[in-house]
All heavy atoms as a GROMACS GRO file, in nm:
protein
  654
    1MET      N    1   5.873   8.310  13.587
    1MET     CA    2   5.975   8.220  13.540
    1MET      C    3   6.022   8.259  13.399
    1MET      O    4   6.140   8.259  13.372
    1MET     CB    5   5.920   8.078  13.540
    1MET     CG    6   6.018   7.976  13.495
    1MET     SD    7   6.089   7.900  13.638
    1MET     CE    8   6.138   7.747  13.576
    2SER      N    9   5.930   8.291  13.310
    2SER     CA   10   5.970   8.327  13.175
    2SER      C   11   6.044   8.461  13.173
    2SER      O   12   6.125   8.485  13.084
    2SER     CB   13   5.848   8.332  13.084
    2SER     OG   14   5.762   8.437  13.125
    3PHE      N   15   6.017   8.548  13.271
    3PHE     CA   16   6.088   8.674  13.280
    3PHE      C   17   6.236   8.649  13.309
    3PHE      O   18   6.324   8.716  13.252
    3PHE     CB   19   6.025   8.763  13.387
    3PHE     CG   20   6.084   8.900  13.392
    3PHE    CD1   21   6.061   8.990  13.289
    3PHE    CD2   22   6.164   8.940  13.498
    3PHE    CE1   23   6.115   9.118  13.291
    3PHE    CE2   24   6.219   9.067  13.502
    3PHE     CZ   25   6.194   9.156  13.398
    4GLU      N   26   6.266   8.551  13.396
    4GLU     CA   27   6.406   8.516  13.427
    4GLU      C   28   6.475   8.460  13.304
    4GLU      O   29   6.591   8.492  13.277
    4GLU     CB   30   6.410   8.414  13.542
    4GLU     CG   31   6.369   8.469  13.675
    4GLU     CD   32   6.365   8.362  13.783
    4GLU    OE1   33   6.415   8.251  13.759
    4GLU    OE2   34   6.309   8.390  13.889
    5VAL      N   35   6.406   8.376  13.231
    5VAL     CA   36   6.462   8.320  13.107
    5VAL      C   37   6.489   8.432  13.008
    5VAL      O   38   6.594   8.434  12.942
    5VAL     CB   39   6.365   8.214  13.048
    5VAL    CG1   40   6.412   8.169  12.911
    5VAL    CG2   41   6.350   8.096  13.142
    6PHE      N   42   6.395   8.525  12.997
    6PHE     CA   43   6.413   8.640  12.908
    6PHE      C   44   6.534   8.723  12.950
    6PHE      O   45   6.613   8.765  12.865
    6PHE     CB   46   6.287   8.726  12.907
    6PHE     CG   47   6.298   8.845  12.818
    6PHE    CD1   48   6.297   8.832  12.680
    6PHE    CD2   49   6.313   8.973  12.873
    6PHE    CE1   50   6.309   8.942  12.598
    6PHE    CE2   51   6.326   9.083  12.791
    6PHE     CZ   52   6.324   9.068  12.653
    7GLU      N   53   6.552   8.746  13.079
    7GLU     CA   54   6.667   8.823  13.128
    7GLU      C   55   6.798   8.750  13.098
    7GLU      O   56   6.897   8.812  13.058
    7GLU     CB   57   6.654   8.849  13.278
    7GLU     CG   58   6.554   8.956  13.312
    7GLU     CD   59   6.546   8.981  13.463
    7GLU    OE1   60   6.591   8.896  13.542
    7GLU    OE2   61   6.496   9.088  13.500
    8LYS      N   62   6.799   8.617  13.117
    8LYS     CA   63   6.920   8.538  13.088
    8LYS      C   64   6.951   8.545  12.938
    8LYS      O   65   7.066   8.560  12.897
    8LYS     CB   66   6.903   8.394  13.132
    8LYS     CG   67   6.908   8.375  13.282
    8LYS     CD   68   6.893   8.229  13.318
    8LYS     CE   69   6.893   8.211  13.470
    8LYS     NZ   70   6.877   8.070  13.507
    9LEU      N   71   6.846   8.530  12.858
    9LEU     CA   72   6.864   8.537  12.713
    9LEU      C   73   6.915   8.675  12.672
    9LEU      O   74   7.007   8.688  12.590
    9LEU     CB   75   6.732   8.507  12.642
    9LEU     CG   76   6.735   8.512  12.490
    9LEU    CD1   77   6.835   8.411  12.434
    9LEU    CD2   78   6.596   8.487  12.434
   10GLU      N   79   6.860   8.779  12.730
   10GLU     CA   80   6.903   8.916  12.701
   10GLU      C   81   7.050   8.935  12.740
   10GLU      O   82   7.127   8.997  12.667
   10GLU     CB   83   6.814   9.015  12.775
   10GLU     CG   84   6.843   9.160  12.741
   10GLU     CD   85   6.752   9.257  12.813
   10GLU    OE1   86   6.695   9.220  12.919
   10GLU    OE2   87   6.740   9.370  12.764
   11ALA      N   88   7.089   8.881  12.855
   11ALA     CA   89   7.227   8.892  12.899
   11ALA      C   90   7.320   8.820  12.803
   11ALA      O   91   7.428   8.870  12.768
   11ALA     CB   92   7.242   8.836  13.040
   12LYS      N   93   7.278   8.702  12.757
   12LYS     CA   94   7.362   8.627  12.662
   12LYS      C   95   7.371   8.699  12.528
   12LYS      O   96   7.478   8.703  12.466
   12LYS     CB   97   7.308   8.486  12.644
   12LYS     CG   98   7.333   8.398  12.763
   12LYS     CD   99   7.292   8.255  12.737
   12LYS     CE  100   7.326   8.171  12.861
   12LYS     NZ  101   7.310   8.029  12.836
   13VAL      N  102   7.262   8.758  12.484
   13VAL     CA  103   7.264   8.833  12.358
   13VAL      C  104   7.356   8.954  12.372
   13VAL      O  105   7.437   8.982  12.283
   13VAL     CB  106   7.120   8.877  12.318
   13VAL    CG1  107   7.124   8.980  12.206
   13VAL    CG2  108   7.038   8.756  12.279
   14GLN      N  109   7.349   9.023  12.484
   14GLN     CA  110   7.436   9.139  12.506
   14GLN      C  111   7.582   9.096  12.511
   14GLN      O  112   7.669   9.163  12.456
   14GLN     CB  113   7.397   9.211  12.636
   14GLN     CG  114   7.475   9.340  12.659
   14GLN     CD  115   7.455   9.440  12.548
   14GLN    OE1  116   7.343   9.466  12.506
   14GLN    NE2  117   7.564   9.498  12.498
   15GLN      N  118   7.608   8.983  12.574
   15GLN     CA  119   7.745   8.931  12.580
   15GLN      C  120   7.794   8.897  12.439
   15GLN      O  121   7.909   8.926  12.404
   15GLN     CB  122   7.750   8.808  12.670
   15GLN     CG  123   7.889   8.753  12.688
   15GLN     CD  124   7.890   8.629  12.777
   15GLN    OE1  125   7.786   8.573  12.810
   15GLN    NE2  126   8.009   8.587  12.815
   16ALA      N  127   7.706   8.838  12.358
   16ALA     CA  128   7.743   8.806  12.220
   16ALA      C  129   7.771   8.932  12.140
   16ALA      O  130   7.868   8.939  12.064
   16ALA     CB  131   7.632   8.723  12.154
   17VAL      N  132   7.688   9.034  12.158
   17VAL     CA  133   7.709   9.161  12.088
   17VAL      C  134   7.841   9.224  12.130
   17VAL      O  135   7.918   9.273  12.046
   17VAL     CB  136   7.590   9.257  12.115
   17VAL    CG1  137   7.622   9.398  12.068
   17VAL    CG2  138   7.464   9.205  12.047
   18ASP      N  139   7.869   9.221  12.260
   18ASP     CA  140   7.997   9.276  12.309
   18ASP      C  141   8.115   9.200  12.251
   18ASP      O  142   8.215   9.260  12.209
   18ASP     CB  143   8.000   9.272  12.462
   18ASP     CG  144   7.900   9.366  12.526
   18ASP    OD1  145   7.851   9.457  12.456
   18ASP    OD2  146   7.872   9.348  12.646
   19THR      N  147   8.103   9.068  12.247
   19THR     CA  148   8.211   8.986  12.192
   19THR      C  149   8.232   9.016  12.044
   19THR      O  150   8.345   9.031  11.998
   19THR     CB  151   8.180   8.836  12.212
   19THR    OG1  152   8.167   8.811  12.352
   19THR    CG2  153   8.290   8.749  12.156
   20ILE      N  154   8.123   9.028  11.971
   20ILE     CA  155   8.132   9.059  11.828
   20ILE      C  156   8.196   9.195  11.807
   20ILE      O  157   8.282   9.211  11.719
   20ILE     CB  158   7.992   9.052  11.762
   20ILE    CG1  159   7.944   8.907  11.756
   20ILE    CG2  160   7.992   9.115  11.624
   20ILE    CD1  161   7.798   8.891  11.719
   21THR      N  162   8.159   9.292  11.887
   21THR     CA  163   8.216   9.426  11.876
   21THR      C  164   8.367   9.423  11.902
   21THR      O  165   8.445   9.483  11.827
   21THR     CB  166   8.147   9.523  11.974
   21THR    OG1  167   8.008   9.525  11.948
   21THR    CG2  168   8.204   9.663  11.962
   22LEU      N  169   8.407   9.351  12.006
   22LEU     CA  170   8.550   9.340  12.036
   22LEU      C  171   8.625   9.270  11.924
   22LEU      O  172   8.736   9.310  11.886
   22LEU     CB  173   8.571   9.266  12.169
   22LEU     CG  174   8.533   9.344  12.295
   22LEU    CD1  175   8.543   9.252  12.417
   22LEU    CD2  176   8.623   9.465  12.312
   23LEU      N  177   8.565   9.165  11.869
   23LEU     CA  178   8.630   9.093  11.760
   23LEU      C  179   8.640   9.179  11.635
   23LEU      O  180   8.742   9.174  11.564
   23LEU     CB  181   8.554   8.963  11.731
   23LEU     CG  182   8.566   8.854  11.838
   23LEU    CD1  183   8.473   8.738  11.806
   23LEU    CD2  184   8.709   8.806  11.851
   24GLN      N  185   8.538   9.260  11.609
   24GLN     CA  186   8.545   9.352  11.495
   24GLN      C  187   8.657   9.454  11.513
   24GLN      O  188   8.729   9.485  11.418
   24GLN     CB  189   8.412   9.423  11.474
   24GLN     CG  190   8.304   9.334  11.418
   24GLN     CD  191   8.168   9.403  11.411
   24GLN    OE1  192   8.140   9.496  11.488
   24GLN    NE2  193   8.084   9.356  11.319
   25MET      N  194   8.673   9.504  11.634
   25MET     CA  195   8.781   9.598  11.662
   25MET      C  196   8.916   9.530  11.643
   25MET      O  197   9.010   9.588  11.586
   25MET     CB  198   8.767   9.653  11.804
   25MET     CG  199   8.650   9.746  11.822
   25MET     SD  200   8.615   9.792  11.993
   25MET     CE  201   8.771   9.861  12.046
   26GLU      N  202   8.926   9.407  11.689
   26GLU     CA  203   9.052   9.332  11.674
   26GLU      C  204   9.081   9.307  11.526
   26GLU      O  205   9.196   9.318  11.483
   26GLU     CB  206   9.042   9.200  11.750
   26GLU     CG  207   9.173   9.123  11.752
   26GLU     CD  208   9.166   8.995  11.833
   26GLU    OE1  209   9.070   8.978  11.911
   26GLU    OE2  210   9.257   8.913  11.820
   27ILE      N  211   8.978   9.276  11.450
   27ILE     CA  212   8.996   9.254  11.306
   27ILE      C  213   9.048   9.381  11.240
   27ILE      O  214   9.141   9.375  11.157
   27ILE     CB  215   8.864   9.208  11.241
   27ILE    CG1  216   8.834   9.063  11.279
   27ILE    CG2  217   8.868   9.222  11.089
   27ILE    CD1  218   8.695   9.016  11.241
   28GLU      N  219   8.992   9.495  11.275
   28GLU     CA  220   9.039   9.622  11.219
   28GLU      C  221   9.185   9.649  11.255
   28GLU      O  222   9.263   9.693  11.171
   28GLU     CB  223   8.950   9.738  11.264
   28GLU     CG  224   8.814   9.740  11.199
   28GLU     CD  225   8.820   9.749  11.048
   28GLU    OE1  226   8.900   9.830  10.996
   28GLU    OE2  227   8.747   9.674  10.982
   29GLU      N  228   9.221   9.622  11.378
   29GLU     CA  229   9.360   9.640  11.421
   29GLU      C  230   9.452   9.548  11.342
   29GLU      O  231   9.560   9.588  11.298
   29GLU     CB  232   9.374   9.613  11.570
   29GLU     CG  233   9.315   9.720  11.659
   29GLU     CD  234   9.322   9.683  11.808
   29GLU    OE1  235   9.391   9.587  11.843
   29GLU    OE2  236   9.257   9.753  11.887
   30LEU      N  237   9.409   9.424  11.324
   30LEU     CA  238   9.491   9.329  11.249
   30LEU      C  239   9.502   9.367  11.102
   30LEU      O  240   9.608   9.351  11.040
   30LEU     CB  241   9.434   9.187  11.264
   30LEU     CG  242   9.449   9.125  11.403
   30LEU    CD1  243   9.373   8.994  11.411
   30LEU    CD2  244   9.596   9.105  11.439
   31LYS      N  245   9.394   9.421  11.045
   31LYS     CA  246   9.399   9.468  10.906
   31LYS      C  247   9.500   9.583  10.894
   31LYS      O  248   9.579   9.587  10.799
   31LYS     CB  249   9.262   9.515  10.860
   31LYS     CG  250   9.168   9.402  10.824
   31LYS     CD  251   9.033   9.459  10.777
   31LYS     CE  252   8.935   9.350  10.742
   31LYS     NZ  253   8.804   9.404  10.698
   32ASP      N  254   9.494   9.676  10.989
   32ASP     CA  255   9.589   9.788  10.987
   32ASP      C  256   9.733   9.738  10.999
   32ASP      O  257   9.822   9.783  10.928
   32ASP     CB  258   9.559   9.886  11.100
   32ASP     CG  259   9.432   9.965  11.077
   32ASP    OD1  260   9.384   9.971  10.961
   32ASP    OD2  261   9.379  10.023  11.175
   33LYS      N  262   9.753   9.643  11.090
   33LYS     CA  263   9.887   9.587  11.109
   33LYS      C  264   9.933   9.515  10.983
   33LYS      O  265  10.049   9.527  10.942
   33LYS     CB  266   9.887   9.492  11.228
   33LYS     CG  267  10.023   9.441  11.266
   33LYS     CD  268  10.018   9.357  11.394
   33LYS     CE  269  10.156   9.311  11.434
   33LYS     NZ  270  10.154   9.232  11.558
   34ASN      N  271   9.842   9.442  10.921
   34ASN     CA  272   9.875   9.370  10.799
   34ASN      C  273   9.913   9.467  10.687
   34ASN      O  274  10.011   9.444  10.615
   34ASN     CB  275   9.756   9.284  10.756
   34ASN     CG  276   9.789   9.192  10.641
   34ASN    OD1  277   9.898   9.138  10.633
   34ASN    ND2  278   9.694   9.174  10.551
   35ASN      N  279   9.838   9.576  10.674
   35ASN     CA  280   9.870   9.677  10.574
   35ASN      C  281  10.007   9.740  10.600
   35ASN      O  282  10.086   9.762  10.508
   35ASN     CB  283   9.762   9.786  10.569
   35ASN     CG  284   9.633   9.735  10.510
   35ASN    OD1  285   9.631   9.638  10.436
   35ASN    ND2  286   9.524   9.801  10.543
   36HIS      N  287  10.034   9.766  10.727
   36HIS     CA  288  10.163   9.824  10.765
   36HIS      C  289  10.277   9.727  10.731
   36HIS      O  290  10.380   9.767  10.674
   36HIS     CB  291  10.163   9.858  10.913
   36HIS     CG  292  10.292   9.915  10.963
   36HIS    ND1  293  10.336  10.041  10.930
   36HIS    CD2  294  10.389   9.860  11.041
   36HIS    CE1  295  10.454  10.062  10.986
   36HIS    NE2  296  10.488   9.954  11.054
   37LEU      N  297  10.257   9.601  10.764
   37LEU     CA  298  10.360   9.501  10.735
   37LEU      C  299  10.378   9.482  10.585
   37LEU      O  300  10.491   9.465  10.538
   37LEU     CB  301  10.325   9.368  10.802
   37LEU     CG  302  10.335   9.366  10.954
   37LEU    CD1  303  10.282   9.234  11.009
   37LEU    CD2  304  10.479   9.387  11.000
   38ALA      N  305  10.270   9.487  10.509
   38ALA     CA  306  10.280   9.476  10.364
   38ALA      C  307  10.361   9.592  10.307
   38ALA      O  308  10.443   9.573  10.216
   38ALA     CB  309  10.140   9.471  10.302
   39GLN      N  310  10.340   9.711  10.363
   39GLN     CA  311  10.417   9.827  10.319
   39GLN      C  312  10.565   9.810  10.354
   39GLN      O  313  10.652   9.842  10.274
   39GLN     CB  314  10.362   9.956  10.384
   39GLN     CG  315  10.430  10.082  10.338
   39GLN     CD  316  10.407  10.111  10.191
   39GLN    OE1  317  10.300  10.087  10.138
   39GLN    NE2  318  10.508  10.161  10.123
   40GLU      N  319  10.592   9.758  10.472
   40GLU     CA  320  10.731   9.733  10.511
   40GLU      C  321  10.798   9.631  10.419
   40GLU      O  322  10.914   9.647  10.381
   40GLU     CB  323  10.738   9.684  10.656
   40GLU     CG  324  10.718   9.792  10.759
   40GLU     CD  325  10.737   9.740  10.901
   40GLU    OE1  326  10.793   9.630  10.919
   40GLU    OE2  327  10.694   9.810  10.994
   41VAL      N  328  10.723   9.528  10.382
   41VAL     CA  329  10.777   9.427  10.289
   41VAL      C  330  10.807   9.491  10.155
   41VAL      O  331  10.913   9.467  10.095
   41VAL     CB  332  10.677   9.309  10.274
   41VAL    CG1  333  10.713   9.222  10.156
   41VAL    CG2  334  10.674   9.226  10.401
   42GLN      N  335  10.716   9.574  10.107
   42GLN     CA  336  10.737   9.640   9.979
   42GLN      C  337  10.860   9.732   9.985
   42GLN      O  338  10.941   9.735   9.892
   42GLN     CB  339  10.613   9.720   9.940
   42GLN     CG  340  10.620   9.779   9.800
   42GLN     CD  341  10.491   9.849   9.762
   42GLN    OE1  342  10.404   9.873   9.847
   42GLN    NE2  343  10.477   9.883   9.637
   43ASN      N  344  10.875   9.805  10.094
   43ASN     CA  345  10.992   9.891  10.111
   43ASN      C  346  11.120   9.809  10.116
   43ASN      O  347  11.222   9.848  10.057
   43ASN     CB  348  10.979   9.975  10.238
   43ASN     CG  349  10.871  10.080  10.228
   43ASN    OD1  350  10.826  10.115  10.119
   43ASN    ND2  351  10.827  10.131  10.342
   44ALA      N  352  11.115   9.696  10.186
   44ALA     CA  353  11.234   9.610  10.194
   44ALA      C  354  11.270   9.554  10.057
   44ALA      O  355  11.388   9.545  10.022
   44ALA     CB  356  11.209   9.497  10.295
   45GLN      N  357  11.169   9.517   9.978
   45GLN     CA  358  11.196   9.466   9.844
   45GLN      C  359  11.258   9.573   9.756
   45GLN      O  360  11.351   9.546   9.680
   45GLN     CB  361  11.067   9.412   9.781
   45GLN     CG  362  11.021   9.280   9.840
   45GLN     CD  363  10.886   9.236   9.788
   45GLN    OE1  364  10.807   9.316   9.736
   45GLN    NE2  365  10.858   9.108   9.802
   46SER      N  366  11.206   9.695   9.768
   46SER     CA  367  11.263   9.805   9.690
   46SER      C  368  11.408   9.831   9.731
   46SER      O  369  11.494   9.851   9.645
   46SER     CB  370  11.180   9.932   9.711
   46SER     OG  371  11.050   9.915   9.662
   47SER      N  372  11.434   9.828   9.861
   47SER     CA  373  11.570   9.848   9.909
   47SER      C  374  11.662   9.737   9.860
   47SER      O  375  11.776   9.763   9.819
   47SER     CB  376  11.573   9.852  10.062
   47SER     OG  377  11.502   9.964  10.110
   48ARG      N  378  11.612   9.616   9.862
   48ARG     CA  379  11.692   9.502   9.816
   48ARG      C  380  11.725   9.517   9.669
   48ARG      O  381  11.840   9.494   9.627
   48ARG     CB  382  11.615   9.372   9.839
   48ARG     CG  383  11.689   9.250   9.790
   48ARG     CD  384  11.612   9.121   9.822
   48ARG     NE  385  11.680   9.008   9.764
   48ARG     CZ  386  11.627   8.932   9.670
   48ARG    NH1  387  11.505   8.955   9.627
   48ARG    NH2  388  11.694   8.831   9.622
   49GLU      N  389  11.626   9.555   9.588
   49GLU     CA  390  11.650   9.574   9.446
   49GLU      C  391  11.753   9.683   9.422
   49GLU      O  392  11.841   9.669   9.336
   49GLU     CB  393  11.519   9.606   9.374
   49GLU     CG  394  11.424   9.488   9.367
   49GLU     CD  395  11.286   9.526   9.313
   49GLU    OE1  396  11.265   9.644   9.279
   49GLU    OE2  397  11.201   9.436   9.307
   50ALA      N  398  11.743   9.792   9.497
   50ALA     CA  399  11.838   9.901   9.482
   50ALA      C  400  11.979   9.855   9.521
   50ALA      O  401  12.077   9.888   9.453
   50ALA     CB  402  11.796  10.020   9.567
   51LEU      N  403  11.988   9.778   9.628
   51LEU     CA  404  12.119   9.728   9.671
   51LEU      C  405  12.177   9.629   9.569
   51LEU      O  406  12.298   9.630   9.543
   51LEU     CB  407  12.108   9.660   9.808
   51LEU     CG  408  12.089   9.755   9.926
   51LEU    CD1  409  12.059   9.676  10.053
   51LEU    CD2  410  12.212   9.843   9.945
   52GLU      N  411  12.092   9.546   9.510
   52GLU     CA  412  12.140   9.453   9.409
   52GLU      C  413  12.192   9.528   9.286
   52GLU      O  414  12.295   9.491   9.230
   52GLU     CB  415  12.029   9.356   9.368
   52GLU     CG  416  12.000   9.250   9.471
   52GLU     CD  417  11.884   9.159   9.434
   52GLU    OE1  418  11.807   9.195   9.342
   52GLU    OE2  419  11.869   9.054   9.497
   53GLN      N  420  12.121   9.634   9.248
   53GLN     CA  421  12.165   9.714   9.135
   53GLN      C  422  12.298   9.784   9.167
   53GLN      O  423  12.390   9.785   9.084
   53GLN     CB  424  12.059   9.818   9.099
   53GLN     CG  425  12.093   9.898   8.975
   53GLN     CD  426  11.981   9.995   8.939
   53GLN    OE1  427  11.888  10.016   9.015
   53GLN    NE2  428  11.992  10.055   8.822
   54GLU      N  429  12.308   9.839   9.286
   54GLU     CA  430  12.433   9.904   9.327
   54GLU      C  431  12.548   9.803   9.330
   54GLU      O  432  12.659   9.832   9.286
   54GLU     CB  433  12.417   9.970   9.463
   54GLU     CG  434  12.541  10.044   9.510
   54GLU     CD  435  12.524  10.105   9.648
   54GLU    OE1  436  12.419  10.084   9.713
   54GLU    OE2  437  12.619  10.172   9.692
   55ASN      N  438  12.520   9.685   9.381
   55ASN     CA  439  12.622   9.580   9.387
   55ASN      C  440  12.670   9.544   9.246
   55ASN      O  441  12.790   9.528   9.223
   55ASN     CB  442  12.564   9.456   9.458
   55ASN     CG  443  12.667   9.347   9.477
   55ASN    OD1  444  12.784   9.375   9.498
   55ASN    ND2  445  12.622   9.223   9.473
   56HIS      N  446  12.575   9.532   9.154
   56HIS     CA  447  12.611   9.501   9.016
   56HIS      C  448  12.700   9.610   8.956
   56HIS      O  449  12.802   9.582   8.891
   56HIS     CB  450  12.484   9.483   8.932
   56HIS     CG  451  12.509   9.452   8.789
   56HIS    ND1  452  12.560   9.330   8.747
   56HIS    CD2  453  12.494   9.528   8.678
   56HIS    CE1  454  12.573   9.333   8.616
   56HIS    NE2  455  12.534   9.452   8.571
   57GLN      N  456  12.663   9.736   8.980
   57GLN     CA  457  12.743   9.848   8.929
   57GLN      C  458  12.883   9.848   8.989
   57GLN      O  459  12.983   9.870   8.920
   57GLN     CB  460  12.673   9.980   8.957
   57GLN     CG  461  12.548  10.002   8.875
   57GLN     CD  462  12.472  10.126   8.918
   57GLN    OE1  463  12.499  10.185   9.022
   57GLN    NE2  464  12.374  10.166   8.836
   58LEU      N  465  12.891   9.822   9.119
   58LEU     CA  466  13.023   9.820   9.185
   58LEU      C  467  13.109   9.706   9.132
   58LEU      O  468  13.230   9.721   9.114
   58LEU     CB  469  13.006   9.809   9.336
   58LEU     CG  470  12.950   9.934   9.404
   58LEU    CD1  471  12.918   9.905   9.550
   58LEU    CD2  472  13.048  10.050   9.393
   59ARG      N  473  13.047   9.592   9.106
   59ARG     CA  474  13.123   9.480   9.048
   59ARG      C  475  13.175   9.515   8.909
   59ARG      O  476  13.288   9.480   8.874
   59ARG     CB  477  13.038   9.353   9.044
   59ARG     CG  478  13.017   9.291   9.180
   59ARG     CD  479  12.934   9.163   9.170
   59ARG     NE  480  12.901   9.111   9.299
   59ARG     CZ  481  12.975   9.025   9.368
   59ARG    NH1  482  13.089   8.983   9.318
   59ARG    NH2  483  12.935   8.982   9.486
   60GLU      N  484  13.093   9.583   8.831
   60GLU     CA  485  13.137   9.626   8.699
   60GLU      C  486  13.254   9.724   8.711
   60GLU      O  487  13.353   9.714   8.637
   60GLU     CB  488  13.022   9.690   8.622
   60GLU     CG  489  12.920   9.592   8.570
   60GLU     CD  490  12.807   9.660   8.493
   60GLU    OE1  491  12.803   9.784   8.488
   60GLU    OE2  492  12.723   9.586   8.439
   61GLN      N  493  13.242   9.818   8.804
   61GLN     CA  494  13.352   9.914   8.824
   61GLN      C  495  13.478   9.842   8.870
   61GLN      O  496  13.589   9.875   8.825
   61GLN     CB  497  13.312  10.019   8.928
   61GLN     CG  498  13.210  10.118   8.879
   61GLN     CD  499  13.168  10.216   8.988
   61GLN    OE1  500  13.220  10.215   9.099
   61GLN    NE2  501  13.072  10.302   8.956
   62GLN      N  502  13.464   9.746   8.958
   62GLN     CA  503  13.579   9.670   9.006
   62GLN      C  504  13.646   9.598   8.889
   62GLN      O  505  13.769   9.597   8.878
   62GLN     CB  506  13.536   9.569   9.112
   62GLN     CG  507  13.652   9.486   9.165
   62GLN     CD  508  13.606   9.375   9.259
   62GLN    OE1  509  13.488   9.340   9.263
   62GLN    NE2  510  13.698   9.322   9.335
   63HIS      N  511  13.565   9.540   8.801
   63HIS     CA  512  13.619   9.469   8.686
   63HIS      C  513  13.698   9.565   8.594
   63HIS      O  514  13.808   9.533   8.548
   63HIS     CB  515  13.506   9.401   8.608
   63HIS     CG  516  13.552   9.323   8.490
   63HIS    ND1  517  13.622   9.206   8.501
   63HIS    CD2  518  13.538   9.347   8.356
   63HIS    CE1  519  13.650   9.160   8.381
   63HIS    NE2  520  13.600   9.244   8.291
   64VAL      N  521  13.641   9.684   8.572
   64VAL     CA  522  13.708   9.784   8.488
   64VAL      C  523  13.842   9.824   8.551
   64VAL      O  524  13.946   9.832   8.483
   64VAL     CB  525  13.617   9.907   8.466
   64VAL    CG1  526  13.695  10.024   8.405
   64VAL    CG2  527  13.498   9.870   8.379
   65TRP      N  528  13.842   9.848   8.683
   65TRP     CA  529  13.966   9.888   8.750
   65TRP      C  530  14.069   9.775   8.747
   65TRP      O  531  14.190   9.801   8.732
   65TRP     CB  532  13.938   9.930   8.895
   65TRP     CG  533  13.888  10.072   8.903
   65TRP    CD1  534  13.761  10.113   8.923
   65TRP    CD2  535  13.967  10.190   8.888
   65TRP    NE1  536  13.754  10.250   8.922
   65TRP    CE2  537  13.881  10.300   8.901
   65TRP    CE3  538  14.103  10.214   8.864
   65TRP    CZ2  539  13.923  10.432   8.892
   65TRP    CZ3  540  14.146  10.346   8.856
   65TRP    CH2  541  14.057  10.453   8.869
   66GLN      N  542  14.023   9.653   8.761
   66GLN     CA  543  14.117   9.540   8.754
   66GLN      C  544  14.181   9.532   8.616
   66GLN      O  545  14.302   9.510   8.604
   66GLN     CB  546  14.046   9.408   8.786
   66GLN     CG  547  14.019   9.388   8.933
   66GLN     CD  548  13.940   9.260   8.961
   66GLN    OE1  549  13.870   9.208   8.875
   66GLN    NE2  550  13.952   9.212   9.083
   67GLU      N  551  14.102   9.553   8.513
   67GLU     CA  552  14.158   9.552   8.377
   67GLU      C  553  14.258   9.664   8.357
   67GLU      O  554  14.364   9.643   8.298
   67GLU     CB  555  14.045   9.562   8.274
   67GLU     CG  556  13.963   9.436   8.260
   67GLU     CD  557  13.850   9.451   8.158
   67GLU    OE1  558  13.826   9.564   8.110
   67GLU    OE2  559  13.788   9.349   8.127
   68ARG      N  560  14.225   9.783   8.408
   68ARG     CA  561  14.317   9.896   8.394
   68ARG      C  562  14.447   9.870   8.471
   68ARG      O  563  14.557   9.901   8.424
   68ARG     CB  564  14.251  10.024   8.445
   68ARG     CG  565  14.138  10.071   8.354
   68ARG     CD  566  14.066  10.190   8.409
   68ARG     NE  567  14.151  10.310   8.400
   68ARG     CZ  568  14.116  10.428   8.448
   68ARG    NH1  569  14.000  10.442   8.510
   68ARG    NH2  570  14.196  10.531   8.436
   69LEU      N  571  14.431   9.813   8.591
   69LEU     CA  572  14.549   9.784   8.672
   69LEU      C  573  14.637   9.679   8.603
   69LEU      O  574  14.761   9.693   8.600
   69LEU     CB  575  14.507   9.735   8.811
   69LEU     CG  576  14.619   9.705   8.911
   69LEU    CD1  577  14.705   9.828   8.935
   69LEU    CD2  578  14.560   9.654   9.040
   70GLN      N  579  14.575   9.577   8.548
   70GLN     CA  580  14.652   9.474   8.476
   70GLN      C  581  14.721   9.534   8.355
   70GLN      O  582  14.838   9.498   8.324
   70GLN     CB  583  14.561   9.357   8.435
   70GLN     CG  584  14.521   9.271   8.552
   70GLN     CD  585  14.424   9.161   8.511
   70GLN    OE1  586  14.377   9.156   8.398
   70GLN    NE2  587  14.394   9.071   8.605
   71ALA      N  588  14.656   9.625   8.285
   71ALA     CA  589  14.719   9.692   8.171
   71ALA      C  590  14.839   9.772   8.216
   71ALA      O  591  14.946   9.770   8.152
   71ALA     CB  592  14.618   9.780   8.100
   72LEU      N  593  14.826   9.845   8.329
   72LEU     CA  594  14.938   9.922   8.382
   72LEU      C  595  15.054   9.832   8.422
   72LEU      O  596  15.171   9.861   8.397
   72LEU     CB  597  14.893  10.007   8.501
   72LEU     CG  598  14.825  10.138   8.469
   72LEU    CD1  599  14.771  10.202   8.596
   72LEU    CD2  600  14.922  10.233   8.400
   73LEU      N  601  15.021   9.722   8.490
   73LEU     CA  602  15.125   9.629   8.532
   73LEU      C  603  15.194   9.568   8.410
   73LEU      O  604  15.317   9.548   8.410
   73LEU     CB  605  15.066   9.517   8.619
   73LEU     CG  606  15.021   9.560   8.758
   73LEU    CD1  607  14.950   9.445   8.829
   73LEU    CD2  608  15.140   9.609   8.841
   74GLY      N  609  15.118   9.544   8.304
   74GLY     CA  610  15.178   9.492   8.180
   74GLY      C  611  15.274   9.592   8.119
   74GLY      O  612  15.383   9.556   8.072
   75LYS      N  613  15.238   9.719   8.122
   75LYS     CA  614  15.326   9.824   8.068
   75LYS      C  615  15.453   9.836   8.152
   75LYS      O  616  15.562   9.859   8.099
   75LYS     CB  617  15.253   9.957   8.063
   75LYS     CG  618  15.150   9.968   7.954
   75LYS     CD  619  15.085  10.105   7.953
   75LYS     CE  620  14.979  10.114   7.844
   75LYS     NZ  621  14.914  10.244   7.842
   76MET      N  622  15.434   9.822   8.286
   76MET     CA  623  15.552   9.833   8.375
   76MET      C  624  15.648   9.716   8.351
   76MET      O  625  15.769   9.733   8.357
   76MET     CB  626  15.508   9.836   8.521
   76MET     CG  627  15.441   9.966   8.560
   76MET     SD  628  15.382   9.968   8.730
   76MET     CE  629  15.533   9.953   8.821
   77GLU      N  630  15.597   9.601   8.321
   77GLU     CA  631  15.683   9.486   8.295
   77GLU      C  632  15.759   9.502   8.166
   77GLU      O  633  15.870   9.452   8.148
   77GLU     CB  634  15.600   9.357   8.293
   77GLU     CG  635  15.557   9.312   8.430
   77GLU     CD  636  15.475   9.183   8.426
   77GLU    OE1  637  15.466   9.119   8.320
   77GLU    OE2  638  15.417   9.149   8.530
   78GLU      N  639  15.699   9.573   8.069
   78GLU     CA  640  15.766   9.596   7.942
   78GLU      C  641  15.884   9.689   7.958
   78GLU      O  642  15.980   9.683   7.882
   78GLU     CB  643  15.667   9.658   7.840
   78GLU     CG  644  15.560   9.561   7.794
   78GLU     CD  645  15.459   9.629   7.705
   78GLU    OE1  646  15.476   9.747   7.670
   78GLU    OE2  647  15.359   9.562   7.669
   79VAL      N  648  15.876   9.776   8.059
   79VAL     CA  649  15.984   9.875   8.078
   79VAL      C  650  16.097   9.813   8.149
   79VAL      O  651  16.170   9.739   8.149
   79VAL     CB  652  15.934   9.992   8.163
   79VAL    CG1  653  16.050  10.085   8.196
   79VAL    CG2  654  15.825  10.066   8.092
   0.00000   0.00000   0.00000
């Protein structure tokens, strides 16, 4: 009778070990995925910052061109 109990206990311990091993593998996969996603977020933030800087520069250029155009139109009106 105790041999059967021992076999059941051994089977449950093996099942627990298998479950723990699978969960550890899943944790590693999730860590890798998390690191990958963190890198993607960082890349997206860098791209956003670059686009914001480019947008600011383009707005400045647009403002300069508008001023030049208004100056030209002012000269044309004088003529």
